[in-house]
C-alpha positions as CSV (number, residue, x, y, z in Angstrom):
1,X,42.5,-70.9,3.0
2,X,39.5,-70.6,1.2
3,X,38.3,-68.6,4.5
4,X,40.9,-66.2,4.3
5,X,41.2,-65.2,0.7
6,X,37.2,-64.2,1.3
7,X,38.4,-62.4,4.9
8,X,40.6,-60.6,3.1
9,X,38.3,-59.6,-0.4
10,X,36.1,-58.1,2.6
11,X,38.8,-56.5,4.6
12,X,39.8,-54.6,0.6
13,X,36.8,-53.2,0.7
14,X,36.2,-50.2,1.8
15,X,32.8,-47.6,2.3
16,X,33.3,-44.7,-0.4
17,X,30.1,-43.4,0.7
18,X,31.3,-39.9,2.3
19,X,33.1,-39.1,-0.4
20,X,29.9,-37.4,-1.5
21,X,28.6,-35.4,1.8
22,X,32.3,-34.3,2.0
23,X,32.8,-32.8,-1.2
24,X,29.1,-31.4,-1.7
25,X,30.2,-29.6,1.7
26,X,33.8,-28.6,-0.4
27,X,32.0,-27.4,-3.0
28,X,29.5,-24.7,-0.8
29,X,32.9,-23.3,0.9
30,X,34.4,-23.1,-2.4
31,X,30.9,-21.1,-3.2
32,X,31.1,-19.1,-0.4
33,X,35.0,-18.4,-0.7
34,X,33.9,-17.1,-4.0
35,X,31.2,-15.0,-3.2
36,X,33.0,-13.4,0.1
37,X,35.8,-12.2,-1.9
38,X,34.3,-10.6,-4.5
39,X,31.6,-8.5,-2.1
40,X,34.5,-5.3,-1.6
41,X,34.4,-4.8,-5.4
42,X,30.6,-6.5,-6.6
43,X,28.5,-5.2,-9.6
44,X,24.9,-6.0,-10.2
45,X,26.2,-8.3,-13.2
46,X,28.4,-10.1,-10.9
47,X,25.7,-9.9,-7.7
48,X,23.5,-11.8,-10.0
49,X,25.7,-14.4,-11.6
50,X,27.0,-15.5,-8.0
51,X,23.6,-15.4,-6.7
52,X,22.4,-17.7,-9.7
53,X,25.0,-19.4,-8.9
54,X,24.3,-20.1,-4.9
55,X,20.9,-21.0,-5.9
56,X,21.6,-23.8,-8.1
57,X,23.8,-25.3,-5.7
58,X,21.5,-25.4,-3.0
59,X,18.1,-26.2,-5.5
60,X,20.9,-29.6,-6.0
61,X,21.3,-28.4,-9.5
62,X,25.1,-27.6,-11.4
63,X,28.0,-26.6,-8.9
64,X,29.6,-23.7,-8.8
65,X,32.5,-24.4,-11.2
66,X,30.2,-25.2,-13.5
67,X,29.0,-22.0,-14.4
68,X,30.1,-18.9,-16.5
69,X,32.9,-16.9,-15.0
70,X,30.6,-13.3,-15.3
71,X,32.4,-10.2,-16.4
72,X,35.8,-9.1,-17.1
73,X,36.7,-6.7,-14.3
74,X,37.5,-3.4,-15.2
75,X,40.4,-1.2,-14.7
76,X,37.6,0.8,-12.6
77,X,36.0,-1.6,-10.9
78,X,38.7,-2.0,-7.9
79,X,37.8,1.2,-6.8
80,X,35.2,2.5,-5.3
81,X,33.0,5.5,-6.5
82,X,32.1,7.9,-4.2
83,X,28.6,10.3,-4.2
84,X,28.7,12.7,-7.0
85,X,29.5,15.8,-4.5
86,X,26.5,18.3,-6.4
87,X,28.4,21.5,-7.8
88,X,27.8,24.4,-7.0
89,X,25.8,26.2,-10.5
90,X,23.6,23.3,-9.2
91,X,22.9,24.7,-5.8
92,X,22.5,27.5,-6.9
93,X,20.2,26.9,-9.5
94,X,18.3,24.7,-7.1
95,X,18.0,27.3,-4.4
96,X,16.8,30.1,-7.3
97,X,14.3,28.1,-8.0
98,X,12.6,28.0,-4.0
99,X,12.6,31.6,-4.1
100,X,10.8,31.6,-7.5
101,X,8.2,28.9,-5.4
102,X,7.9,31.3,-2.8
103,X,7.3,34.1,-5.1
104,X,4.3,32.4,-6.9
105,X,3.2,31.0,-2.8
106,X,3.3,34.4,-1.3
107,X,1.9,36.3,-4.6
108,X,-1.3,33.9,-4.0
109,X,-1.7,34.8,-1.0
110,X,-1.1,38.2,-1.4
111,X,-3.7,38.2,-4.0
112,X,-5.9,36.4,-2.0
113,X,-6.2,38.0,1.0
114,X,-5.1,35.5,3.0
115,X,-1.4,37.0,4.8
116,X,-3.2,37.1,8.7
117,X,-3.5,32.4,7.7
118,X,-1.1,31.7,5.0
119,X,2.4,32.2,4.7
120,X,6.3,31.3,3.4
121,X,8.9,31.2,4.9
122,X,12.9,29.6,3.2
123,X,15.1,27.8,5.9
124,X,17.9,25.0,5.6
125,X,15.1,22.3,5.0
126,X,13.6,23.9,1.9
127,X,11.2,26.4,1.6
128,X,8.4,25.8,4.3
129,X,4.2,27.4,3.6
130,X,2.5,26.7,6.4
131,X,-1.1,26.9,6.9
132,X,-3.0,28.2,9.8
133,X,-5.4,25.7,11.6
134,X,-8.8,27.3,11.7
135,X,-8.1,28.0,7.9
136,X,-8.9,24.4,6.9
137,X,-10.2,22.5,10.1
138,X,-13.2,23.2,12.7
139,X,-11.2,22.5,16.7
140,X,-10.7,19.1,17.1
141,X,-11.6,18.4,13.8
142,X,-9.3,16.4,10.9
143,X,-11.8,16.7,8.0
144,X,-11.4,19.6,5.3
145,X,-13.6,21.9,5.8
146,X,-16.1,22.0,1.9
147,X,-15.8,26.2,2.9
148,X,-12.1,25.2,2.3
149,X,-11.5,22.9,-0.8
150,X,-10.7,25.3,-2.9
151,X,-7.8,26.5,-0.9
152,X,-6.4,23.0,-0.7
153,X,-7.1,22.9,-4.8
154,X,-5.3,25.9,-5.2
155,X,-2.3,25.7,-3.2
156,X,-2.0,22.2,-4.7
157,X,-1.3,23.8,-8.2
158,X,1.4,25.8,-6.6
159,X,3.1,22.6,-5.4
160,X,3.1,21.2,-9.6
161,X,7.0,21.6,-10.7
162,X,9.0,19.6,-13.5
163,X,11.3,17.6,-12.7
164,X,9.1,17.5,-8.8
165,X,10.0,17.9,-5.8
166,X,10.3,15.6,-2.7
167,X,6.8,17.5,-0.3
168,X,6.4,16.2,3.7
169,X,2.5,17.5,4.9
170,X,3.2,18.1,8.5
171,X,0.5,19.2,11.3
172,X,0.8,20.3,15.0
173,X,-1.4,21.8,17.6
174,X,-1.1,23.6,20.8
175,X,-0.5,21.9,24.6
176,X,-4.0,22.1,24.9
177,X,-4.4,18.4,25.4
178,X,-7.9,16.8,23.4
179,X,-10.1,13.2,24.3
180,X,-12.7,12.7,22.0
181,X,-14.5,10.2,19.9
182,X,-12.2,9.8,17.5
183,X,-8.6,11.3,19.0
184,X,-7.0,10.5,22.3
185,X,-4.3,12.9,21.9
186,X,-2.7,16.0,19.8
187,X,-1.0,13.3,18.6
188,X,-3.4,11.6,17.3
189,X,-5.5,14.2,15.1
190,X,-2.2,16.0,14.0
191,X,-0.9,13.0,12.1
192,X,-4.6,12.5,10.3
193,X,-5.5,16.8,9.5
194,X,-1.9,15.8,7.3
195,X,-3.4,13.1,5.6
196,X,-6.5,14.3,5.5
197,X,-4.8,17.9,3.6
198,X,-2.8,15.6,2.1
199,X,-5.5,13.5,0.6
200,X,-6.7,17.1,-1.4
201,X,-4.0,18.0,-3.3
202,X,-3.8,15.0,-4.2
203,X,-7.0,15.1,-6.5
204,X,-4.5,17.3,-8.8
205,X,-3.7,14.4,-11.1
206,X,-1.0,16.5,-11.8
207,X,1.0,15.7,-8.5
208,X,2.5,12.5,-8.3
209,X,1.7,10.8,-4.4
210,X,5.5,9.3,-4.9
211,X,6.7,12.5,-4.5
212,X,4.8,13.7,-0.9
213,X,4.9,12.0,2.5
214,X,2.5,13.1,5.9
215,X,3.9,13.1,9.5
216,X,2.7,14.3,12.7
217,X,3.4,16.1,15.3
218,X,1.4,17.0,17.8
219,X,2.2,19.7,20.3
220,X,6.0,18.3,19.9
221,X,7.6,21.2,17.8
222,X,5.5,24.7,18.4
223,X,7.0,27.9,16.7
224,X,6.0,30.4,19.7
225,X,4.7,29.5,23.3
226,X,1.9,28.6,24.5
227,X,1.5,30.8,27.5
228,X,-0.9,32.9,25.7
229,X,-4.0,32.3,23.0
230,X,-2.5,34.0,20.2
231,X,0.6,31.7,20.9
232,X,-1.7,28.8,21.0
233,X,-2.9,29.8,17.7
234,X,0.4,30.4,15.7
235,X,1.5,26.3,17.2
236,X,-2.4,24.5,15.9
237,X,-1.3,24.6,11.9
238,X,-0.2,22.1,8.4
239,X,3.2,22.7,7.1
240,X,4.0,21.8,3.3
241,X,8.2,21.4,3.0
242,X,8.9,21.6,-0.2
243,X,12.4,20.2,-0.3
244,X,15.8,21.3,-2.1
245,X,17.1,18.5,-4.1
246,X,20.9,18.8,-2.9
247,X,20.8,18.6,0.2
248,X,24.1,17.9,2.9
């Protein structure tokens, strides 16, 4: 009789250790569903709250249900705010600023008698200032010549604007192959010319480097035919693209 009782007592004992990982799994799934549900209209404040909760769960800390609820969702939170379109008057003002800047650069070119070496053009991409490579560099070299440092410095002064604009400096070459101790391709030469010219420009402490970038296009964006000497000369250039504040 005692054996049966002992055996019966043993059978009544149920191992419930499996409930612990099961409960953890449910908690994780609940957290996941909450995050997925909120993604359609989540803002920075909600994201931080959910992120904190989620990290605590994986770190073995408090469960997601123990955290305070995010800030109440306003009526506007349920709507996706489209990107605000610029007003036409702002676009017109922006274009007028670029035109005024072009006049300023053209005045500098005229006063310095640099018409054969520098030029400007107002395009859909912005104000383009073109500098022939023989103004700044020796053939096959990427370092700005000492005698031309003053030109780069004076150009930097023309780029000081308030508020500032994004500016891209790009290097271009003709299609004559280059291979020397420093450069294996025109592409490499064009990149380094753009970078070195930008370094000179950014010696001006009134310019913020965060607004500048440099590119090299080698011979792949010619503005004239490479079949003539004159065309090759036009293709060897450094360009300064001053971007509009509003772009399509």
